[in-house]
N, C-alpha and C positions, 0 to 999 in steps of 0.2 A: 348603420351611422358607419361614418369613417374612421373614427376612434377604434370601432371592433371589426374594420375588416383581419382577414386572416395574416393577412402582411406588414399591418401597421404596430407597432412597438408595443403596444398593449397586449396585444393578443401574442406578437412572439413571445414577449417576456412570460405570462400566460400559460404558453404553449411547454415553456422553459422549465418553468415551477412544474409544473405537473411531469414534466419527463422526470426531472431530478425527483420526485416522492417516487412514480412507480420505477426507478433505480435503485434508488434506495431498498425499494424494498423486496427487489430483484437479489440484492447483495447481502439482505438477511438470510430470507431465503434461501441463498445456495452455499448459506455460511453454516448453516444448520447441520450436513452431514458432517461435519467438523474435518475432516480428509479433503475438503472442497476447499475449503476457506482460502487457500490461496491462488487459484484458478479464480475464483467469485472477487477475490478482492485486486488481483494484477484484470481482468476484466470490467468490473468497477470504474479504477483508476483510468485505462485505456478510455474506456466511452464519454468518461465526464470530459478528458483532455480534447477529445475526436468531437463530440458529438456538442455536450453543452458550454464547452468552452471555443472553439472554433467552428461549431456549427455544420459538420462534416460528416455525412452518413445518417444513419437512422438509430435509437438508440436500441429498441430491441433487440433488433440483425447483429447491430455489430458487437454487444453485450454478450449473446449465444454464441457468435461465432468468436470471440478472442475465448470467450472460459472454456469451447470445444477444442480451440488450438492451445490452452493453458495447461490443458487434465494430465498431460502425459507427462509435463517435467516438475508441476505442482502437488503431483499428491505424494509421492516419497518425503519431498523437501517438506513437503507443511508437516509428515510426519515425523519427520526429525526436529523439527521446529517446537510441536508438541508436546515433544517424548524432552526435550531438551528444559523449555518452561516448566516441565510437570517436575523434573529435578529441581530445577534449582529451586521450586516452591519449595517442597518439600524441603529441600536444605534450608531453604528460610524459616520455612515454621520452626524448625528442630532448633535453629538458631535464638529463634525468640524465646522460645519455653526456655533455653540455657540461661537467656539474656536477661526474663523474669525472674529465673529463677536465681541469680545472682551472682550466674560464672561470667567469667571476665570472658573466652572464649565466645560467648553468646552475643558479643560487639561484630561479630563477624556477619551478622545477617547484614549490614548494609552490605558487603559485599556480591553477597545472592539477589538482592535486590537491584543493584547494577548491572548484575546478567540478565537477569531477566528481560529491564528495559533495552539492552542492548540486544538481544537476540529479538525483540520487536520490530526493534527498528529498521537490526539486519534483513529480517524477514521479509518486512513494506521494500525494502530495496532491490530484494529478487526480486519477490512476484511482481513489480510493475515493471523489472527489465524483464521478466521473462515474456511479460502481455506486449513489450514493445520491441524485442531484439529475436532474432533466431539466432541461438545459437548452442552449444552444447551446455549440458546441466552443468559441469561442473565449469566451463568458463565461467556463466553465469554468475554461481556463485562467487567464484574468482573478483572476476570483476565488479561486481555487489560491493563486497566486502570494501575493495580497494574504492570504490566510490564515497564509502561511508564513512571512510577513513581520511580519506586526500579533501573532500567535501563536507568536513566534519562541522560546519555552521547551516550545513542544509541539513545534517544531520540531525542537529541539533532544533532547528526549524518545523520538521518534519514530526519532532515527538512532541512541540509544543503545540502544534496543531492538534496533533492527536489527544493532548493530553485537554486544550482548550475546550474543544468540542465535546470531551467525555462530559467537561466540569458543567458546558451549558443541556448538555442534556439530563444531566445529575438535577439541577436548578428547575431547568423546564422543559419537562419529560417531552411535551409533543413536538418539541425539536428533532426529535430521534429520529424523523421523520426526512429530516433535512440537510441534519449536520453533518451527516457522512458524507455528503457528496461536496457541501461548502467546506469543509477542511480538503478533501482532495481536490477539487478547483485551486485553491489557493496554493498548496500543495506542489500541483503540476510546474507551477510560474518557475519557482529556481531548480525544479528539475527538469526539466526540460530545458534552462540557460545552461546546467551541468551536462547533461545529453550533445548538447549543442557543442561543445567545446570538442567534444572526442567524437562524435561521428562523420564517417567519411564516406562518402558512396560508395555502395557495393565491396565494401571491406570484407575479405573471404572469413568464414567464420573459423575462430580457435590459429587465427593466427598470431603476431606477433602482436600486431600493433593493436588487437582486439584485446589482447592480451595486458597488455601497457597501460591503454586509453582507456576501458572499460565499459566497452560496448561491440556484438557485432552488426548484423547487417538487420538493419529494420525490417522492419513488418510491413 
């Protein structure tokens, strides 16, 4: 049937849907070692943006290539982010305990909750930037912080999509296989728009332009 030819719209849609499921499973699997969460997240976003959104390249090869390319920079940063989240979570628990005991100082739990959220969204900016640009770790971290603050509307959008995706999965658990990819796909639109404002062809890594504009040489 013409309807189910490989190049038909329905067949292409089905292929894309299957690719989304396999890609999401890959992301979950490569997040399990914890220290590879950053590299896996960067590779996941990169492949969603390149293959699922723009139909370029191949899902599995793009994911693994990006993952391997991200590891060196992502692992140390992932450890730092996990340590920071653990520290703030510990403080959050202590403050909640004080609040439940009637101590006014316990109201500071809100501060640590906000810090945990900010660390999470900052980490996302960092890891997707590592997957997209070749630059030093220090410049990636600095530029990501700049973008996170300068484009706070996009930052809030990223946070909303993460929360929305988690809520949908909580309500309908079977969507765990597709919602992360849907969230990454939707996040890619404003993020690519932000990067497009600053991207300059073959900008020297670590140059004054990179530091001020928020990215280095594209991968």
